[in-house]
N, C-alpha and C positions, 0 to 999 in steps of 0.2 A: 801144078796146077792151083788156079786160085779157086777158093770156095766161094759161093755165090755172097757170104757174108764180107769178104775180106772184097770181093768187085764193090758194094755197097758202099763201104769203110772208103775206097779209093775214090767211088763217086761223090760222095760227101768231101772228101778232101780237095778234091779239083775244083767243086763248086765252091768252097771255099777261098779258092785262088783268085778268081774272078768277082771276089767281092759281094758273091752272094750270102744272105745272112741265115747262116746256117752251122749248127755245131758252136763251137766257143766264142766264133765272131759277133754272133747275135749278142752272150754276154756281154762284150768290151765297146757296145756302141755309148758313144758319148749322148749326155742329155741334150737337149734343144736348149738355143740361146735363151735368157730371158726375154720376155716381151716388149719390147722396146715401142716408143709410139713417136711421130712425126707431129711437127707444128710450125707452119711457116707463117712468118710475118713480114712486111714490107714498113719499112718505118725512115724514108729516105737511103741516105748511103748506106749500103750494106755492111761496108766496114765499120763503121759506127755503132751496127747492132750486135756483130756479135758479142762485143765484152760483156756487156751486160747479162748475157744468157751464159757464156764461158763461166764465168765464176760461181754459179748455183750449182749446190750440190744435187746431184740427179740428173744434171743434162750431161749427154755422153759426147755430143760433139754441135758444132754450129757448121752451118755451109753455106757461104753466099753465093748469090746466084739471081737466075733472074725468072721470074713467072707471072702468067696474068696475060700473055700477050697471044699474036697471031702469027709469028715468025719460027719455025722451029731450028732448034740450036743457032739461037741468036748470037750475034757477037757482042763485044763491048760495045764497038763503033755502034751498031745497029740500036743497042738500047739505051747508050746515052744521047743519041742522036734524037730522041724523043718518038721515034715513027714506029716502032715495034708493037708498043702496045703494053710492053713487059713493065713490070716495075722491079726496082733491084730489091732484093729480099734475102731474109736468112731463115734456111730452114733447120730446125732445133729437134735432134733425135733424145729424147729424153727416157728416163725409168720413171712411169708412174707409180710404181710404187714407192720411188723415195722423191718426185715433185709432182705439182699437181698441174695440171692445164689451166687452172685459176691461177695458180700461181706464177706461171707463165705470161697468162693475160695482165698480170698486175705488173708486172716488168716491162713488157711491152707499153701500156700505157703511162707509166712511170717516165720512157723513154723517147718519147715522142710529142709534137703539137697535134692534136688531133683536131685542130680548128682549122689548119693550113691546107689549102687543097692545092693540089698537084706542085706538093713539092715538101721540103721540111728544112728549115731554119735558114740556111745560104745558098742550098742546092734547090732548085728550078727546074718545073717539067714533070709530066705524066710519071715519068720513070721514078720517081721520088715520092709518089704519092703513099700515102699510109692504109694499109689494108690487112686484115687477116682473113688468110685464105685456110679454110677449114677442111680438114681432112673426112669427117665423119659429122653424122648427125647430132651426138653428142658435143662435140665442140662448135657445131655451130648455134645451138643452144645457149652454152655456155659464154661463147663471144656476144653475141645477141644480148645476153641478159649483163655482162660486165658494161656492154656499151649503153643499154638503156640505164643503168645506174648512175653513171658518167651523165648523162642525159638529165636525170631526174635532180642530180646533186649539183649541176652547174658548177663546177670548179674551174670551168673556161669561161670566158667572156663571149665568145662566138659558137656557132653550131658546130657540132661535132661531125666531121666531113668524113671520119675514117670508114673504108667498105671493108662489109661480111661479105665474101665471096667464096664457092667451091675452090678446092684447090686443085689445079691442072698440073700439068706437064713444069716440072721444076728443072731448070739447065744451072748446073754449076757454073760460076764465073770463072 
């Protein structure tokens, strides 16, 4: 016959089998992954925007896709036709302890022509517009400050037309 203590131990063992945090299992839980952040930039053809970010220390991944439009789950044909409202964009996952959002903004500005409206270089249409899609108020503040610095310093002959807008759903290509 089992004693009350043995019943209690059997119950704890059984709970442990169901993944509940009892006993030794609580001691072996993994630590959460580091806090990564996302940045989203549109700079013309998304394939051209990945390499400058990929080579940066602290960038975890880059993903080409679409954002800023009205259609859910757009296809390449819908976006490339210019009717979906989406921009071809790259979403950058990065470790803010290793690389700053300001550095990502710097790389972005150096790889686009911010004076070209609805296009970049040989790609034309609203799907190739330049944009910074911010994910939080701090990114918005930093993006607006970086754009204001370009406007003030005038390194380009034309008006800076790159939009800064809140990030919406991102659809990987």
